[in-house]
N, C-alpha and C positions, 0 to 999 in steps of 0.2 A: 374825256375820249374812254369810251369802254376797251380797257385792254386785262386779259388771263392768259396768266399764263399756261392754262390750259392748249389753250389755241397750239404749243406744241404738239400734241397731240394730235389733235384734234385735225390737224392740219399734213401730221405727214398718213396719217392715218387715210385722207381725203384718195391726196398722190399715190397712195403708197399698198395701200389696203391688203393684199394679197405678200407683201415684206416682210420678211420677219420678225419682228420687235427682239426678242431676248429669247434665250437661249438658256437651260440650265439639265447638263446634261441631255436624257433621251428627252428632254418636254424643251418643245417651239409651241409660241406667241405669232400671231402674228399680228400686221398694224389694229389691221377690223376688230381683233380679236381682243386685241387690249386694251382700243381705244370702249367699249363695249361694257369688259369689266369695269373700268374708270369709271363709267355713265354710271353704272348700276351702284357701286359704292360711294357717289354721291348721294344715290337714290337711298341708299340705308341711312348716310348719316342725316337724312332729313326727315325720315321718317323717325325719329330719334331724338330730335328739336334742335339739331346741329343746324345753324343759320352763315350767315355770309360776317366774317371778321371773328368766330368765333374759334376754339383753337380745339383743335388733337395734336394727342402726345403720342408719337410712332415709336415704338419698343420692336423693332425689325430688321433680320438681317436683311443680306441681297439674295432676295429670292422674287418670284414675280410679281408678289402681294405687297411688297413697297410701292414697286411704279405704278399700281393698282391706285390705291392709298393716297399715294400721294398726288396725282392728278384727278383721281380723284373728292378727294378732299378743295385739292384748286378747282376745279372743278364748280361747286357750290360754292364757290368767292370764301371758304374758310382758310386757316390759318394752318399751314400745318408748321410742326415741331417736334423735327425727329431728336432722338438722344441714344447715345451710348447703349449697344445691348449687352451690356457689360454691366452697368451699372447695379448695386445693389437698391434698397428701399432707401433709404434718405435722401440719393442722391437724383432717384425718379420721384424724390416726393416733392423735393428742395422745386422739379421742376415745373411738377403739375399746378405745385400752391404758387410757383412763378408767374405762370402764365396764365394760369385759370384754368386751365384744358380739360372741357365737356367729356370729351370722352379721350379716354387710353387705349391705343389696339397694340394687341401683343401675338408672341410670336410665342407658343407655346415650350419650346426649352427656357425659355426669360420668364412665366411665367408668376413661381412663388416671390419672385423680387416687386413683382407690377402689379399684383393684389395686398399685398399687405400697405405698400404705397395709399392705392389711389382708394380704399377704404378710411383710410386719412384726412384725406384732403377733400372737403364740403362742394367745391368746385366739379369735381367727377362726377358723375351721371351714370358713367357708363365704357365697362369696361367689352374689349372686343378681342377673345381670342382666336387665332390663329389657329388652323391642324390642331383643334379638338370639342367636346365633345359639351353642347351644351351643355348651362348650367343653373339652379334658380337667384333670383337674386339674396345678399348679403351685405349685412347693413347697410341699407340705402343703396348698395350699388348695384346697378341689371349687368348681369351677365351673358355677354350671348357669345353664339359659333359663328364665324367668321361665313363659312358655307352655306350656315341655315338661312344666315342674315342675304348672302349674296342670292341664291338660289329664289328667295320671298319677291327678291325686285330684277328679277332678269328681263321683265318683260315692261319693264318702268320707264320712262326718256325722262330726264330731266334737262334742259335748256341750260346751257353755258351760262353762269349766271355773270351779270354788273360789275365788272371793279375796275377803278380809275389806274391806270400805269404807276402810280406811286402808291396803290394799297398796298396795307403787308400783304404776303402770300408766303413767310416761312419765317420763323424765328429759331435762329441755332447758337446754341450757349457754346459760353466761351469755357475756354477748361477749366479755369477758376484754379489754379495753381499757385495761383499769388494773391487769391484775394476769392470772391465773393459771386461765383460762377455769371457771368449777366451776361443775357438774350440779342444779340443781335436780329435787327425786326429789319427782313430783306425783300424791297420789293416785287412786282409783278415784271418791273420791267427791270429793274435789278441779276434777276436770273435768265433773263430775255437777250442782255444786253453781255453777261459773261457767256451766255449758251448758244446764243446765234449772231449777234452781232463781232466779236471778238473773231472767231470759229474763222468767222468767213475772211473774215479782212488777213487773221494771220495764214494759219495754217491748212487753209485747203482743205480741208476736209471732204471726202468725196460718198455720194448716198453707199455707192458700194463695200465701203468699211467696214470694215467688223469689229469692235472694240471690246476688249476684256474688262470685267470688272469684278473684280478684289479688294479696290479701295471703298472702304464702306460710305454705302447712302448717308448713312446720319451726318459726317464731316463734308465739311464744303468741297472739298476735293472732289473726292466722290461724286459729289449730287452732283454737283456743275458741272464738272471738265466730262463726267461719264455716264453719266444718266442724261442730263438736260440734254449735252450738245451731243449725244448719238439719236436721243428722242428725237428732237428739233430737226435734223438735217435725212429723216428718217434711215437712219444705220442699224446693223443689231449690231446687238448686245450680252454676251455670252456672258452669264452671273457663277459667281463663287459666294459663298456666305463665307467663306471665310480666305487669307491671304496662309497660300501652304506649298513650297516652291515646286517640289512634286506635282502636286497636281495642276500647278500655273502653267508651265513647261508642257504638260501633255497636251490643255486643254487649248495654249496655243496653235501648236500643232494639227489636231482636231479641228480646229474651228478655223483654222487658217486667221488668222488673228495680224489684223493691219496694225491697231491705235491700242497703244500700251502704256498708260499711267502708273508712275506710281513714289516710292521716294525712295531716296540711295538704298540704306537697308536691306528694302527689296529689292533692288538690282545687282547690290553686293548678293546677297542669299542665295540669288539666281544661278550668277558667275559661277560661285561659289561647290553648287548642289552637282551631284554625280550625274545626273540626267543627263545636264548639262546640254552637253557633247553627242548626245544619243541623238535629241531631237530637231526636228524641219524648224529654225523659227524664221525664214527665208521671205515671209509674207507680210514682217514686221516692217512696217516704212512710218509711223509718226507715234517717236519716242517719249513721252513728255515725266518731266522729274519735278516735286515738285515735295511742299512741307518743308524741307530743312535743304540747305545748303548741299550740291553735290560737290563732292572730292572732284577732286580735275582725274589723277590716276582711274579713277570710280569708271570716268563718263569714256575717258580713253580706251579705257580695259572692255567696255562693252562697244564699243562701235569695234575695234578691233575684231572683234569675235562675233560680232554680228551683221555690220556694215549699215544698222541704225543709229543714227545720231543724237541723239540727248538732247531733247531740245526741254534748257533746265527756265520755270517761270516763276513767279516768288509772287505773294500774293496772304491774303490774311483773310475770316469769319469776315470780317466788319467790309471787308469795301468787294466782296459774295467770289473770292476767290484771285480773280489775277489781276495785278496791278503793270503787273513789266510781263513779257518773254522771250525766248532766241528766235518764236518761226514770227515773230514780226517783216513785210515784207517779201518773206521766201529767202533768206540770206541767210549762211551759212553759223552757224551756232558761235558765239566766241565763249569760250567754253572754260567753264571758271566762273562768268558771269551769271545771272537772273534775268538778260537780256534787255528791251529797251521798252520806255512805256507804251500801253497795249492803246488801240485807238478809241479817242478823247480821255485819254490819264494823264497827267501830270505827276511830275516827281520831285520833288524839292532837298537838296539834303541841307539842315542848318546846322549849327549850334546850341547850348541851352539857352542862352537867348531867347532864340526864334527866328537871328538872322540869315539870310542867305549865306553859304560858305565857299573858297572859289572853290573851283572846277579841278578832278582830287582827292580835295580832301578829306578825311569822313566826320563822319555827323551824323545827327539821326534821321531816319527818312520819315518824310512826310509827304503824302501826296492828297489826291481827291480825282474824283472817275466818276461817270456816270453811273454806277454800280453801284454806291456806296453805298451804306444802310441807312437807314432813316435816321437809328438812333439804337440806343439799348431801349427795351421794354420799359416803362417804367421807372426807368433807371436816368434822372436830368443832371442829377452829381457825378455819376461819370461820363455824360452827352457834356459838360463843362469840360473837363478835360481831357477829352480826346478831339474835342477838333478844337481852330486856331484861326480863324478867318474863313472858315469851311472844310481848313485843313487837317486830314483826319493823320494823328502825331501813332505812328508806326511802334514805336520803342525799337528797333530795330537801328543798327549801327553800319553805315554802307559809303560811297561814296559813287560817286561818276566819272566817265571816265571823256576823255576826246570827243569823241564819240557818239556818247548819249548813251552807254553798257553803265546799267544796276549792278553792282558787285553787295554784295551782305558780308560783311564782318562780322557782326557776332546780335545777338539780345545785347540791349542793355545793360540787361538784369545779368545776365551771363558773363559779361568783363569779369576778368579781374583783379582786381590791383594790388599789385605786388610791390612792396616799398616804397609807392604812389608812383610808380611807373603801371601804365595799361598793360594787360597781354589779352590780345584776343582767342581764347580757346579755338577757332578752327582753322586763325594761319599753322596754329602745330600741329592740327588734327589733320592738316594737309599734309603736311613731312613725312605724320608717323603713317599713312597711308598706302604712302610710297615704300614702307620696309614691306620686304617681300613676306615675311611671317604674320601681319597683323592680315587679318579678318574685319575685327571693330574696333572705335576706339571711341571714347570722351575723352573731354580735357577738363577738366572742375578746378574751383578752388575751393583748398582745405584750409583753416582759421591757424594761424601764425601768430605768436606773441610777440614778434618783434617787424615781421613784414607785414602786417596785417593778414596777407592772405598768402598760402603756397602754389603756385603749379602744379598740381597730380593727373597723371595718366593714368587710366584704367584701360585693357586691353581687353581680345578676347583673338586666340591666335586661327590660323588656317591648321584644317586641320593638315597631320605630317609634322609641320613648322614646333621645331624648338628655340626660344629667345629671352635671355637671363634681364630680368628685371638692370643689373646694370650697364648693358651691354644699349638694352632700350635707350638707355641717359645719354650715354654716350655717342650713340646714333645721334638723336633732336641736339647736343652740343653742337655738335659737328655743321650743325646746323643750322641756326640761328641766334640768335645774341645773349647774352651771357644771363640780361635776366629772364631771359624765357621760359626755357628747356625746362622738363619740366626732372623737378628734387626728387618726388615723388612718382614708382610708376606702381602701378598694379594688373595683376595678369588675372584675368578669372578660367576657369574650366567650363564656362559656361557662356552663352550668349547675355551679353546687355541686355536689359532688362529694357523693355517696348510698351509702345501706348497703343490702343488696339490700330491708329494708323500708321504703325512702322517706325515713329520717333523715339530713339533713344530716348531714355527719362533722364536726365542726367542728375534730378533731386535725388534718385531713392540711390544715390551711386555715394551721397556722400554720407558725411558720419552725423548715425541719431535720428538718418528718414529713412 
């Protein structure tokens, strides 16, 4: 069977050629224009010797050129490898070498690290620079200007290349915070499953919708749930290269955004921004959350302020984003849960021996779905550890309630063992978010000579609020078991450190890191 994910763009351009596909401030691109540019880029790659199955590595922010390169690469049957735009030389070099990418495409602002990276990797034959002047070949790497190449290919037409549904379309690397990064290989069907089948089965998104793209496209959440979903359904995407709360609020009002997807820290920063009450957010219809558990207090505050209910979901890079969602069956969200399994997806909770636990009991979340990765690229060792009888081990602790809703308690690696008792940071963080002075919090384990680990809470307060460390300890002690409440409290004068995708980076809060 021939199936190429570039058909998402092809079919939307066919039925809505003049519909606005992309907005970036004053720039607007319709579907006919976007498809033509993607085909032109496929011709560019073909001229450079890229063929079906070859890899192209993208270091591009959320700008119009990203979907052009992404769908152009897919159109040719080649494999996209998007990476974090903030990566340094050794991080880019690792991914270039591991994926054996033939072409590196980089936005000018991130050029220096990329140039150093591709010089050291033999497989990388070409460097394409967006928004700069073409330069001569250096150290065996041919350096090209994006606009010049696109102009040369303007009148070229490339047929959609035959690819099988299970052929690789994308390699997304895990963060590697606990080891060597692994490239999850996702097929053409995996992207289609998450971008077309699941949204149509679940939230019922309409073609007139406007989605905002501040979640980075190099991450599975932004790539699948924002870019591919909207392109597949002929929606409009308004682009932001980075998340800036004030700019996000401005764009929601300006472009009448209907669909918003973010991680909990983003909702928190928007709610606490001085412009929040000054902007018209009444067009918001669908608000999704993922990447980290959504505090109940935060979800309720958002709904009270906007009237838009947050539909929390759960997923991983390895599953092509979604596993569960609260938007299944068009029912009201169960706040605090990650929702029910998506179409075609099974979820099971197991103990350390891999046995299914009774309903309501804690255990590791394992899953299987049509959207799961083909496996890790060239990592049979990692594949053997991650799969058990076709079920994927997630590394997350959770439980299923009587109605089949999944509740994520924590990462197995983040669980604190204090004096032999298990302490789950998220449960404490939920209580801390209920405190009126707390804007952000993270609970971590600190080494302890007798107990093994001690519970520590790191906080950032809301503007104008004051509270002492002892008051926080007393507050927690009054609301949870004695072995759980944090004996160590640290109040920061700056926001907690976050990754490029907005997740709080707990490892940076621990001693020695």
